[in-house]
DSSP file (Angstrom, degrees, kcal/mol; ACC not computed):
  #  RESIDUE AA STRUCTURE BP1 BP2  ACC     N-H-->O    O-->H-N    N-H-->O    O-->H-N    TCO  KAPPA ALPHA  PHI   PSI    X-CA   Y-CA   Z-CA
    1    1 A M              0   0    0      0, 0.0     2,-0.6     0, 0.0    34,-0.2   0.000 360.0 360.0 360.0 132.4 -151.3 -115.6  -61.5
    2    2 A I  E     -a   35   0A   0     32,-3.1    34,-2.5    80,-0.0     2,-0.6  -0.874 360.0-155.9 -98.3 118.2 -152.6 -112.0  -61.9
    3    3 A K  E     -a   36   0A   0     -2,-0.6    81,-2.0    32,-0.2    80,-1.7  -0.859  12.2-174.8-104.1 121.1 -152.0 -110.8  -65.4
    4    4 A V  E     -ab  37  84A   0     32,-2.9    34,-2.4    -2,-0.6     2,-0.5  -0.955   9.9-170.9-121.3 128.4 -151.7 -107.0  -65.9
    5    5 A M  E     -ab  38  85A   0     79,-2.8    81,-3.2    -2,-0.4     2,-0.3  -0.974  10.1-157.2-118.0 117.5 -151.4 -105.1  -69.2
    6    6 A F  E     -ab  39  86A   0     32,-2.3    34,-2.4    -2,-0.5     2,-0.4  -0.740  14.9-165.0 -90.7 142.6 -150.7 -101.4  -69.0
    7    7 A V  E     +ab  40  87A   0     79,-2.9    81,-1.1    -2,-0.3     2,-0.2  -0.989  19.9 152.0-135.9 135.4 -151.7  -99.4  -72.0
    8    8 A C  E     -a   41   0A   0     32,-1.6    34,-1.1    -2,-0.4    35,-0.3  -0.791  56.9 -83.9-139.9-171.2 -150.9  -95.9  -73.4
    9    9 A L  S    S+     0   0    0     -2,-0.2    34,-2.0    32,-0.2    33,-0.8   0.959 117.5   9.4 -64.6 -54.1 -150.8  -94.4  -76.8
   10   10 A G  S    S-     0   0    0     31,-0.2    31,-0.2    32,-0.1    -1,-0.1   0.628  85.8-130.4-108.1 -15.0 -147.3  -95.3  -78.0
   11   11 A N  S    S+     0   0    0     29,-0.3    30,-0.1    60,-0.1    61,-0.1   0.838  84.6  92.7  65.7  35.8 -145.9  -97.8  -75.4
   12   12 A I  S    S+     0   0    0     39,-0.1    40,-2.9    59,-0.1    43,-0.2   0.524  91.8  18.9-126.5 -16.7 -142.6  -96.0  -75.0
   13   13 A C  S  > S+     0   0    0     38,-0.2     4,-1.5    42,-0.1     5,-0.1   0.685 125.3  19.1-116.4 -80.1 -143.3  -93.6  -72.0
   14   14 A R  H  > S+     0   0    0      2,-0.2     4,-2.7     1,-0.2     5,-0.2   0.932 121.2  47.4 -71.4 -50.2 -146.1  -94.2  -69.6
   15   15 A S  H  > S+     0   0    0      1,-0.2     4,-2.4     2,-0.2    -1,-0.2   0.907 115.2  45.0 -66.8 -40.1 -147.1  -97.8  -70.0
   16   16 A P  H  > S+     0   0    0      0, 0.0     4,-2.7     0, 0.0     5,-0.2   0.882 111.8  54.4 -67.9 -32.4 -143.6  -99.2  -69.9
   17   17 A M  H  X S+     0   0    0     -4,-1.5     4,-2.4     2,-0.2    -2,-0.2   0.946 110.8  45.3 -61.0 -45.9 -142.9  -96.9  -66.9
   18   18 A A  H  X S+     0   0    0     -4,-2.7     4,-2.7     2,-0.2     5,-0.3   0.900 111.2  54.3 -63.1 -40.8 -146.0  -98.5  -65.1
   19   19 A E  H  X S+     0   0    0     -4,-2.4     4,-2.2    -5,-0.2    -2,-0.2   0.945 113.3  40.7 -57.2 -50.4 -144.9 -102.0  -66.2
   20   20 A F  H  X S+     0   0    0     -4,-2.7     4,-2.0     2,-0.2    -1,-0.2   0.853 114.2  52.6 -71.9 -34.4 -141.4 -101.5  -64.6
   21   21 A V  H  X S+     0   0    0     -4,-2.4     4,-2.5    -5,-0.2    -2,-0.2   0.951 112.6  44.3 -64.6 -48.7 -142.8  -99.7  -61.5
   22   22 A L  H  X S+     0   0    0     -4,-2.7     4,-2.6     1,-0.2     5,-0.3   0.908 111.2  54.1 -65.3 -40.0 -145.3 -102.5  -60.8
   23   23 A K  H  X S+     0   0    0     -4,-2.2     4,-1.9    -5,-0.3    -1,-0.2   0.918 111.7  45.7 -57.1 -42.6 -142.7 -105.2  -61.4
   24   24 A E  H  X S+     0   0    0     -4,-2.0     4,-2.5     2,-0.2    -2,-0.2   0.902 110.9  52.2 -69.4 -40.9 -140.4 -103.6  -58.9
   25   25 A L  H  X S+     0   0    0     -4,-2.5     4,-1.0     1,-0.2    -2,-0.2   0.918 113.1  43.7 -62.3 -43.1 -143.1 -103.1  -56.3
   26   26 A V  H  <>S+     0   0    0     -4,-2.6     5,-3.1     2,-0.2     6,-0.4   0.852 111.8  54.7 -72.2 -31.8 -144.2 -106.8  -56.5
   27   27 A R  H ><5S+     0   0    0     -4,-1.9     3,-1.6    -5,-0.3    -2,-0.2   0.928 106.1  51.9 -62.6 -44.1 -140.5 -107.8  -56.4
   28   28 A R  H 3<5S+     0   0    0     -4,-2.5    -1,-0.2     1,-0.3    -2,-0.2   0.778 110.1  49.1 -64.3 -25.7 -139.9 -105.8  -53.2
   29   29 A K  T 3<5S-     0   0    0     -4,-1.0    -1,-0.3    -5,-0.2    -2,-0.2   0.446 114.7-118.7 -89.7  -1.5 -142.9 -107.6  -51.7
   30   30 A G  T < 5S+     0   0    0     -3,-1.6    -3,-0.2    -4,-0.3     3,-0.2   0.804  84.2 113.9  69.8  29.6 -141.5 -111.0  -52.8
   31   31 A R    > < +     0   0    0     -5,-3.1     3,-2.4     1,-0.1     4,-0.4   0.149  23.8 118.6-118.3  18.0 -144.6 -111.6  -55.0
   32   32 A E  G >  S+     0   0    0     -6,-0.4     3,-0.9     1,-0.3    -1,-0.1   0.784  72.5  61.0 -60.6 -25.8 -143.2 -111.6  -58.5
   33   33 A D  G 3  S+     0   0    0      1,-0.2    -1,-0.3    -3,-0.2    -2,-0.1   0.577  99.8  57.6 -75.5  -7.0 -144.2 -115.2  -59.0
   34   34 A E  G <  S+     0   0    0     -3,-2.4   -32,-3.1   -33,-0.1     2,-0.4   0.530 103.7  60.0 -95.6  -8.5 -147.9 -114.1  -58.5
   35   35 A F  E <   -a    2   0A   0     -3,-0.9     2,-0.4    -4,-0.4   -32,-0.2  -0.924  52.0-167.2-127.6 146.0 -147.9 -111.5  -61.3
   36   36 A Y  E     -a    3   0A   0    -34,-2.5   -32,-2.9    -2,-0.4     2,-0.4  -0.987  24.9-174.8-125.0 119.2 -147.3 -111.4  -65.0
   37   37 A I  E     +a    4   0A   0     -2,-0.4     2,-0.2   -34,-0.2   -32,-0.2  -0.960  12.9 150.6-127.6 129.3 -146.9 -107.7  -66.2
   38   38 A E  E     -a    5   0A   0    -34,-2.4   -32,-2.3    -2,-0.4     2,-0.3  -0.811  24.9-142.3-138.9 179.3 -146.6 -106.3  -69.7
   39   39 A S  E     +a    6   0A   0     -2,-0.2     2,-0.3   -34,-0.2   -32,-0.2  -0.983  17.3 172.5-146.8 159.2 -147.4 -103.1  -71.5
   40   40 A S  E     -a    7   0A   0    -34,-2.4   -32,-1.6    -2,-0.3   -29,-0.3  -0.933  23.7-111.2-156.7 176.2 -148.7 -102.1  -75.0
   41   41 A A  E     -ac   8  73A   0     31,-2.6    33,-3.2    -2,-0.3   -32,-0.2  -0.695   6.5-146.9-113.0 162.1 -149.9  -99.3  -77.2
   42   42 A T  S    S+     0   0    0    -34,-1.1     2,-0.2   -33,-0.8   -33,-0.2   0.518  87.6  52.0-100.5 -10.8 -153.2  -98.3  -78.8
   43   43 A S  S    S-     0   0    0    -34,-2.0     3,-0.2   -35,-0.3    -2,-0.1  -0.692  74.3-134.5-117.0 172.5 -151.4  -96.8  -81.9
   44   44 A T  S >  S+     0   0    0     -2,-0.2     3,-0.9     1,-0.1   -34,-0.1   0.347  76.4 104.8-104.1   3.8 -148.8  -98.1  -84.3
   45   45 A E  T 3  S+     0   0    0      1,-0.2    -1,-0.1   -36,-0.2   -35,-0.1   0.817  91.9  25.1 -57.3 -37.2 -146.7  -94.9  -84.2
   46   46 A E  T >  S+     0   0    0    -37,-0.2     3,-2.7    -3,-0.2    25,-0.4   0.286  81.7 147.9-114.3   9.0 -143.9  -96.3  -82.0
   47   47 A I  T <  S+     0   0    0     -3,-0.9    25,-0.2     1,-0.3     3,-0.1  -0.197  74.3  16.9 -52.4 129.7 -144.1 -100.1  -82.7
   48   48 A G  T 3  S+     0   0    0     23,-2.4    -1,-0.3     1,-0.3     2,-0.2   0.230  97.7 122.5  92.1 -12.8 -140.7 -101.6  -82.5
   49   49 A N    <   -     0   0    0     -3,-2.7    22,-2.8    21,-0.1    -1,-0.3  -0.514  60.0-120.6 -83.4 152.3 -139.1  -98.7  -80.6
   50   50 A D        -     0   0    0     20,-0.2    20,-0.1     1,-0.2    -1,-0.1  -0.187  49.7 -62.4 -78.9 176.8 -137.4  -99.1  -77.2
   51   51 A V        -     0   0    0     18,-0.3    -1,-0.2    16,-0.2   -38,-0.2  -0.333  65.4 -96.0 -61.6 140.6 -138.5  -97.3  -74.1
   52   52 A H    >>  -     0   0    0    -40,-2.9     4,-2.3     1,-0.1     3,-0.6  -0.298  27.8-123.8 -59.7 140.2 -138.2  -93.4  -74.2
   53   53 A Y  H 3> S+     0   0    0      1,-0.2     4,-2.7     2,-0.2     5,-0.2   0.801 110.9  59.0 -59.1 -30.1 -134.9  -92.1  -72.8
   54   54 A G  H 3> S+     0   0    0      2,-0.2     4,-2.1     1,-0.2    -1,-0.2   0.886 107.7  45.5 -66.1 -38.7 -136.9  -89.9  -70.4
   55   55 A T  H <> S+     0   0    0     -3,-0.6     4,-2.7   -43,-0.2     5,-0.3   0.925 113.9  48.9 -67.5 -45.9 -138.6  -92.9  -68.9
   56   56 A I  H  X S+     0   0    0     -4,-2.3     4,-2.6     1,-0.2    -2,-0.2   0.936 112.7  48.2 -59.1 -47.1 -135.3  -94.8  -68.7
   57   57 A S  H  X S+     0   0    0     -4,-2.7     4,-1.9     2,-0.2    -1,-0.2   0.918 112.9  47.2 -61.1 -46.2 -133.6  -91.8  -67.0
   58   58 A K  H  X S+     0   0    0     -4,-2.1     4,-0.9     2,-0.2    -1,-0.2   0.937 114.0  46.3 -63.5 -47.2 -136.3  -91.3  -64.5
   59   59 A L  H ><>S+     0   0    0     -4,-2.7     5,-2.8     1,-0.2     3,-0.7   0.900 111.3  52.2 -65.2 -39.8 -136.6  -95.0  -63.5
   60   60 A N  H ><5S+     0   0    0     -4,-2.6     3,-1.2    -5,-0.3    -1,-0.2   0.883 104.6  57.8 -59.9 -37.7 -132.8  -95.3  -63.2
   61   61 A S  H 3<5S+     0   0    0     -4,-1.9    -1,-0.2     1,-0.3    -2,-0.2   0.730 111.2  41.3 -68.1 -21.7 -132.8  -92.2  -60.9
   62   62 A V  T <<5S-     0   0    0     -4,-0.9    -1,-0.3    -3,-0.7    -2,-0.2   0.239 119.4-105.8-110.0  11.7 -135.1  -94.0  -58.5
   63   63 A G  T < 5S+     0   0    0     -3,-1.2    -3,-0.2    -4,-0.2    -2,-0.1   0.762  71.0 141.1  76.4  26.2 -133.4  -97.4  -58.7
   64   64 A I      < -     0   0    0     -5,-2.8    -1,-0.2    -6,-0.1    -2,-0.1  -0.902  50.6-125.0-103.6 121.8 -136.0  -99.2  -60.8
   65   65 A P        -     0   0    0      0, 0.0     2,-0.5     0, 0.0   -41,-0.1  -0.325  18.6-153.0 -66.3 143.9 -134.5 -101.5  -63.4
   66   66 A V        -     0   0    0    -10,-0.0     2,-0.3    -2,-0.0   -49,-0.0  -0.979   5.7-152.0-119.2 124.9 -135.5 -101.1  -67.0
   67   67 A E        -     0   0    0     -2,-0.5     2,-0.2     1,-0.1   -16,-0.2  -0.693  28.4-104.5 -92.0 146.7 -135.5 -104.1  -69.3
   68   68 A E        +     0   0    0     -2,-0.3     2,-0.3   -18,-0.1    -1,-0.1  -0.533  57.8 153.4 -67.2 135.4 -134.9 -103.6  -73.0
   69   69 A R        -     0   0    0     -2,-0.2     2,-0.4   -21,-0.0   -18,-0.3  -0.956  38.4-122.0-155.5 168.5 -138.2 -104.1  -74.8
   70   70 A R        -     0   0    0     -2,-0.3   -20,-0.2   -20,-0.1   -21,-0.1  -0.961  32.9-106.3-122.7 137.9 -139.9 -103.0  -78.0
   71   71 A A        -     0   0    0    -22,-2.8   -23,-2.4   -25,-0.4     2,-0.3  -0.320  43.2-179.2 -60.5 140.1 -143.2 -101.2  -78.2
   72   72 A K        -     0   0    0    -25,-0.2   -31,-2.6   -33,-0.1     2,-0.3  -0.946  25.6-109.2-139.9 160.5 -146.1 -103.4  -79.4
   73   73 A K  B     -c   41   0A   0     -2,-0.3   -31,-0.2   -33,-0.2   -29,-0.1  -0.710  33.0-109.7 -95.3 141.7 -149.8 -102.8  -80.0
   74   74 A L        -     0   0    0    -33,-3.2     2,-0.3    -2,-0.3    -1,-0.1  -0.354  38.5-158.7 -60.8 144.2 -152.6 -104.2  -77.8
   75   75 A T     >  -     0   0    0      1,-0.1     4,-1.1    -2,-0.0     3,-0.3  -0.839  32.1-113.0-124.9 164.3 -154.6 -107.0  -79.5
   76   76 A K  H  > S+     0   0    0     -2,-0.3     4,-1.1     1,-0.2     3,-0.4   0.858 118.6  59.6 -61.1 -35.3 -158.0 -108.5  -79.0
   77   77 A K  H  > S+     0   0    0      1,-0.2     4,-1.9     2,-0.2    -1,-0.2   0.851  96.1  61.4 -62.9 -35.1 -156.2 -111.7  -77.8
   78   78 A D  H  > S+     0   0    0     -3,-0.3     4,-2.4     1,-0.2    -1,-0.2   0.884  98.6  57.1 -58.8 -37.5 -154.6 -109.6  -75.0
   79   79 A Y  H  < S+     0   0    0     -4,-1.1    -1,-0.2    -3,-0.4    -2,-0.2   0.898 108.8  45.8 -60.5 -39.4 -158.1 -108.9  -73.7
   80   80 A E  H  < S+     0   0    0     -4,-1.1    -1,-0.2    -3,-0.2    -2,-0.2   0.862 117.8  42.8 -69.6 -36.3 -158.8 -112.6  -73.4
   81   81 A E  H  < S+     0   0    0     -4,-1.9     2,-0.3     2,-0.0    -2,-0.2   0.734 103.3  69.4 -87.8 -24.5 -155.4 -113.4  -71.7
   82   82 A F     <  -     0   0    0     -4,-2.4   -78,-0.2    -5,-0.2     3,-0.1  -0.709  59.3-153.8-102.7 148.9 -155.0 -110.6  -69.2
   83   83 A D  S    S+     0   0    0    -80,-1.7     2,-0.4    -2,-0.3   -79,-0.2   0.793  86.9  32.2 -84.1 -31.8 -157.1 -110.0  -66.0
   84   84 A Y  E     -b    4   0A   0    -81,-2.0   -79,-2.8     2,-0.0     2,-0.6  -0.995  57.2-170.3-131.9 128.8 -156.5 -106.2  -66.0
   85   85 A I  E     -bd   5 108A   0     22,-2.8    24,-2.4    -2,-0.4     2,-0.6  -0.957  22.8-167.9-114.6 106.7 -156.1 -103.9  -69.0
   86   86 A I  E     -bd   6 109A   0    -81,-3.2   -79,-2.9    -2,-0.6    24,-0.2  -0.869   3.5-162.6-113.8 115.2 -155.0 -100.6  -67.3
   87   87 A A  E     -bd   7 110A   0     22,-3.4    24,-3.1    -2,-0.6    25,-0.2  -0.458  20.0-140.8 -90.6 161.3 -154.9  -97.3  -69.3
   88   88 A M  S    S+     0   0    0    -81,-1.1    33,-2.4     1,-0.2     2,-0.3   0.718  81.9   7.7 -91.9 -25.9 -153.2  -94.1  -68.4
   89   89 A E  S >> S-     0   0    0     31,-0.2     4,-1.3     1,-0.1     3,-0.7  -0.960  79.7 -97.3-153.3 167.2 -155.9  -91.8  -69.6
   90   90 A E  H 3> S+     0   0    0     -2,-0.3     4,-1.9     1,-0.3     3,-0.2   0.860 118.6  56.5 -58.2 -40.8 -159.5  -91.7  -70.8
   91   91 A S  H 3> S+     0   0    0      1,-0.2     4,-2.0     2,-0.2    -1,-0.3   0.840 102.8  56.9 -64.3 -30.1 -158.6  -91.5  -74.5
   92   92 A N  H <> S+     0   0    0     -3,-0.7     4,-2.7     2,-0.2    -1,-0.2   0.899 104.0  53.2 -63.1 -39.8 -156.6  -94.7  -74.0
   93   93 A I  H  X S+     0   0    0     -4,-1.3     4,-2.4     2,-0.2    -2,-0.2   0.931 107.7  49.7 -62.9 -45.1 -159.8  -96.4  -72.8
   94   94 A R  H  X S+     0   0    0     -4,-1.9     4,-1.7     1,-0.2    -1,-0.2   0.916 113.8  46.6 -58.6 -42.7 -161.7  -95.4  -75.9
   95   95 A N  H  X S+     0   0    0     -4,-2.0     4,-1.6     2,-0.2    -2,-0.2   0.869 109.0  54.3 -69.3 -36.3 -159.0  -96.7  -78.1
   96   96 A I  H  X S+     0   0    0     -4,-2.7     4,-3.0     1,-0.2     5,-0.3   0.935 108.1  49.7 -59.9 -46.3 -158.7 -100.0  -76.1
   97   97 A I  H  X S+     0   0    0     -4,-2.4     4,-2.1     1,-0.2    -1,-0.2   0.876 107.2  54.9 -63.5 -37.0 -162.5 -100.5  -76.6
   98   98 A R  H  < S+     0   0    0     -4,-1.7    -1,-0.2    -5,-0.2    -2,-0.2   0.872 114.7  41.3 -61.0 -35.7 -162.0  -99.9  -80.4
   99   99 A I  H  < S+     0   0    0     -4,-1.6    -2,-0.2    -3,-0.2   -23,-0.2   0.926 127.1  28.1 -78.6 -46.8 -159.4 -102.6  -80.4
  100  100 A V  H  < S-     0   0    0     -4,-3.0     2,-0.3     1,-0.4    -3,-0.2   0.573  99.6-130.6 -96.0  -9.7 -160.9 -105.3  -78.2
  101  101 A G     <  -     0   0    0     -4,-2.1    -1,-0.4    -5,-0.3    -2,-0.1  -0.728  66.8  -1.0  89.6-146.6 -164.6 -104.6  -78.7
  102  102 A E        -     0   0    0     -2,-0.3     2,-1.2    -3,-0.1     3,-0.2  -0.374  66.3-122.2 -78.2 158.3 -166.7 -104.2  -75.6
  103  103 A D    >   +     0   0    0      1,-0.2     3,-1.5    -2,-0.1    -1,-0.1  -0.545  48.5 157.7 -94.2  65.5 -165.4 -104.6  -72.1
  104  104 A S  T 3  S+     0   0    0     -2,-1.2    -1,-0.2     1,-0.3    -3,-0.0   0.714  71.8  46.5 -67.5 -21.7 -167.8 -107.4  -71.3
  105  105 A E  T 3  S-     0   0    0     -3,-0.2    -1,-0.3     0, 0.0    -2,-0.1   0.284 108.3-120.5-104.4   9.9 -165.6 -108.8  -68.5
  106  106 A N    <   +     0   0    0     -3,-1.5    -2,-0.1     1,-0.1    -3,-0.0   0.926  68.8 135.0  51.5  53.7 -164.9 -105.4  -66.8
  107  107 A K        +     0   0    0    -23,-0.1   -22,-2.8     2,-0.0     2,-0.5   0.573  39.0  93.9-102.1 -14.2 -161.2 -105.7  -67.2
  108  108 A V  E     +d   85   0A   0    -24,-0.2     2,-0.3    -5,-0.1   -22,-0.2  -0.715  48.5 157.4 -93.9 125.6 -160.5 -102.2  -68.5
  109  109 A Y  E     -d   86   0A   0    -24,-2.4   -22,-3.4    -2,-0.5     2,-0.5  -0.901  42.8-118.7-136.6 162.4 -159.5  -99.5  -65.9
  110  110 A K  E >   -d   87   0A   0     -2,-0.3     3,-2.1   -24,-0.2     4,-0.4  -0.918  33.0-126.1 -99.8 135.2 -157.7  -96.2  -65.7
  111  111 A L  G >  S+     0   0    0    -24,-3.1     3,-1.6    -2,-0.5     4,-0.2   0.875 107.1  49.1 -53.0 -46.9 -154.7  -96.5  -63.5
  112  112 A L  G >  S+     0   0    0      7,-0.4     3,-0.6     1,-0.3     5,-0.3   0.493  89.2  82.0 -79.3   0.8 -155.5  -93.6  -61.2
  113  113 A D  G <  S+     0   0    0     -3,-2.1    -1,-0.3     1,-0.2    -2,-0.2   0.712  87.4  59.6 -68.6 -19.6 -159.1  -94.9  -60.7
  114  114 A F  G <  S+     0   0    0     -3,-1.6    -1,-0.2    -4,-0.4    -2,-0.2   0.680  99.5  72.6 -79.0 -17.4 -157.5  -97.2  -58.1
  115  115 A S  S <  S-     0   0    0     -3,-0.6     3,-0.3    -4,-0.2    25,-0.1  -0.286  95.6-108.7 -89.6 177.3 -156.3  -94.1  -56.2
  116  116 A N  S    S+     0   0    0      1,-0.2     2,-0.2    -2,-0.1    -3,-0.1   0.441 112.8  54.5 -83.0  -0.2 -158.3  -91.7  -54.1
  117  117 A N  S    S-     0   0    0     -5,-0.3    -1,-0.2     2,-0.1    -3,-0.1  -0.635  79.4-160.2-136.2  75.3 -157.8  -89.0  -56.8
  118  118 A S        +     0   0    0     -3,-0.3     2,-0.3    -2,-0.2    -5,-0.2  -0.344  34.4 126.9 -61.7 129.1 -158.9  -90.4  -60.1
  119  119 A R        -     0   0    0     -2,-0.1    -7,-0.4   -31,-0.1     2,-0.2  -0.965  58.9 -81.8-168.1 170.2 -157.5  -88.4  -63.0
  120  120 A D        -     0   0    0     -2,-0.3     2,-0.6    -9,-0.1   -31,-0.2  -0.498  36.9-125.0 -79.0 154.1 -155.6  -88.9  -66.3
  121  121 A I        -     0   0    0    -33,-2.4    12,-0.1    -2,-0.2  -107,-0.1  -0.916  32.5-122.8 -99.5 117.7 -151.8  -89.3  -66.3
  122  122 A A        -     0   0    0     -2,-0.6    14,-0.1     1,-0.1   -33,-0.0  -0.258  22.7-112.2 -62.7 145.0 -150.3  -86.7  -68.6
  123  123 A D    >>  -     0   0    0      1,-0.2     4,-2.2  -110,-0.0     3,-1.5  -0.692  18.9-157.1 -81.9 114.3 -148.2  -87.9  -71.5
  124  124 A P  H 3> S+     0   0    0      0, 0.0     4,-2.0     0, 0.0    -1,-0.2   0.660  88.0  75.8 -69.6 -13.2 -144.5  -86.8  -70.9
  125  125 A W  H 34 S+     0   0    0      1,-0.2     5,-0.0     2,-0.2    -2,-0.0   0.883 112.7  25.6 -58.3 -36.3 -143.9  -87.1  -74.6
  126  126 A Y  H <4 S+     0   0    0     -3,-1.5    -1,-0.2     3,-0.1    -4,-0.0   0.823 130.5  39.8 -95.3 -39.0 -145.8  -83.8  -74.8
  127  127 A T  H  < S-     0   0    0     -4,-2.2    -2,-0.2     2,-0.1     3,-0.1   0.788  85.6-144.4 -84.4 -27.6 -145.3  -82.3  -71.3
  128  128 A G     <  +     0   0    0     -4,-2.0     2,-1.1    -5,-0.2     3,-0.2   0.474  61.6 124.7  75.2   1.8 -141.6  -83.3  -70.9
  129  129 A N     >  +     0   0    0      1,-0.2     4,-1.8    -6,-0.1    -1,-0.1  -0.659  22.5 160.1-100.6  80.8 -142.3  -83.9  -67.2
  130  130 A F  H  > S+     0   0    0     -2,-1.1     4,-2.4     1,-0.2    -1,-0.2   0.758  72.8  62.7 -71.1 -25.0 -141.2  -87.4  -66.5
  131  131 A D  H  > S+     0   0    0      2,-0.2     4,-2.4    -3,-0.2    -1,-0.2   0.947 106.3  43.3 -63.9 -48.4 -141.0  -86.7  -62.7
  132  132 A K  H  > S+     0   0    0      2,-0.2     4,-2.5     1,-0.2     5,-0.2   0.904 113.3  52.3 -64.2 -42.1 -144.8  -85.9  -62.5
  133  133 A T  H  X S+     0   0    0     -4,-1.8     4,-2.6     1,-0.2    -1,-0.2   0.930 110.2  48.8 -59.3 -45.3 -145.6  -88.9  -64.7
  134  134 A Y  H  X S+     0   0    0     -4,-2.4     4,-3.1     2,-0.2     5,-0.2   0.926 109.9  51.1 -60.9 -46.2 -143.6  -91.1  -62.4
  135  135 A E  H  X S+     0   0    0     -4,-2.4     4,-2.2     1,-0.2    -1,-0.2   0.917 113.1  45.7 -58.4 -44.3 -145.3  -89.7  -59.2
  136  136 A D  H  X S+     0   0    0     -4,-2.5     4,-2.5     2,-0.2    -1,-0.2   0.911 114.4  47.5 -65.8 -42.8 -148.7  -90.4  -60.7
  137  137 A I  H  X S+     0   0    0     -4,-2.6     4,-3.0    -5,-0.2     5,-0.2   0.910 111.2  50.7 -66.7 -41.9 -147.8  -93.9  -61.9
  138  138 A L  H  X S+     0   0    0     -4,-3.1     4,-2.5     2,-0.2     5,-0.2   0.933 111.1  49.3 -60.8 -45.0 -146.3  -94.8  -58.5
  139  139 A E  H  X S+     0   0    0     -4,-2.2     4,-2.1    -5,-0.2    -2,-0.2   0.932 114.3  45.6 -58.1 -46.6 -149.4  -93.6  -56.8
  140  140 A G  H  X S+     0   0    0     -4,-2.5     4,-2.6     2,-0.2    -2,-0.2   0.901 112.4  49.3 -65.8 -42.3 -151.6  -95.6  -59.2
  141  141 A C  H  X S+     0   0    0     -4,-3.0     4,-2.5     2,-0.2    -1,-0.2   0.902 111.9  48.6 -66.3 -40.6 -149.5  -98.8  -58.9
  142  142 A K  H  X S+     0   0    0     -4,-2.5     4,-2.2    -5,-0.2    -1,-0.2   0.922 113.4  47.4 -63.8 -42.5 -149.4  -98.7  -55.1
  143  143 A A  H  X S+     0   0    0     -4,-2.1     4,-2.3    -5,-0.2    -2,-0.2   0.885 110.5  52.5 -66.2 -38.2 -153.2  -98.2  -55.1
  144  144 A F  H  X S+     0   0    0     -4,-2.6     4,-2.3     2,-0.2    -2,-0.2   0.936 109.4  48.7 -61.8 -46.5 -153.7 -101.0  -57.6
  145  145 A L  H  X S+     0   0    0     -4,-2.5     4,-2.8     1,-0.2    -2,-0.2   0.898 110.1  51.7 -61.2 -40.7 -151.6 -103.4  -55.4
  146  146 A T  H  X S+     0   0    0     -4,-2.2     4,-2.2     1,-0.2    -1,-0.2   0.914 108.8  51.6 -60.4 -42.6 -153.7 -102.3  -52.3
  147  147 A S  H  X S+     0   0    0     -4,-2.3     4,-0.7     2,-0.2    -2,-0.2   0.911 111.0  47.1 -59.8 -43.8 -156.8 -103.1  -54.3
  148  148 A I  H >X S+     0   0    0     -4,-2.3     3,-1.0     1,-0.2     4,-0.5   0.926 111.8  50.4 -63.9 -45.5 -155.5 -106.6  -55.2
  149  149 A E  H >< S+     0   0    0     -4,-2.8     3,-0.9     1,-0.3    -1,-0.2   0.850 105.8  56.4 -63.3 -34.6 -154.4 -107.2  -51.6
  150  150 A N  H 3< S+     0   0    0     -4,-2.2    -1,-0.3     1,-0.2    -2,-0.2   0.700 102.3  57.1 -70.8 -18.4 -157.9 -106.2  -50.3
  151  151 A K  H <<        0   0    0     -3,-1.0    -1,-0.2    -4,-0.7    -2,-0.2   0.606 360.0 360.0 -84.8 -12.8 -159.4 -108.9  -52.6
  152  152 A R    <<        0   0    0     -3,-0.9    -1,-0.2    -4,-0.5    -2,-0.1   0.488 360.0 360.0 -73.5 360.0 -157.4 -111.7  -51.0
């Protein structure tokens, strides 16, 4: 089982979007039993809140199911349990390391580092552009899956 944890600042926009996008991509490939996918935050600002309505709206518009969930914070234990801790931007990585300590097992990545165009994924909480966020996350999730498939 490949265990993937997506991480952003609040766990209501980007990381749950990535969680649901990757779940749908692996479902379409008939590989959902090979993956365990979650998401979490590096801050406590949104803990307990549901997915942002902009994320829900965007995913609904492209036919990706959204499960009800509550924002939660990344823990040191998550580092031990997950194979991949995937951040949306560089500042998330710094915050992840503050939470888990060092990345001694090389599990921490930025999502778009798997693509041919490494960059941060802008936070739609600030930009309001959930379409762009979705495009970047879809690109990153597809590239991540390709990376996994190339390791088989």
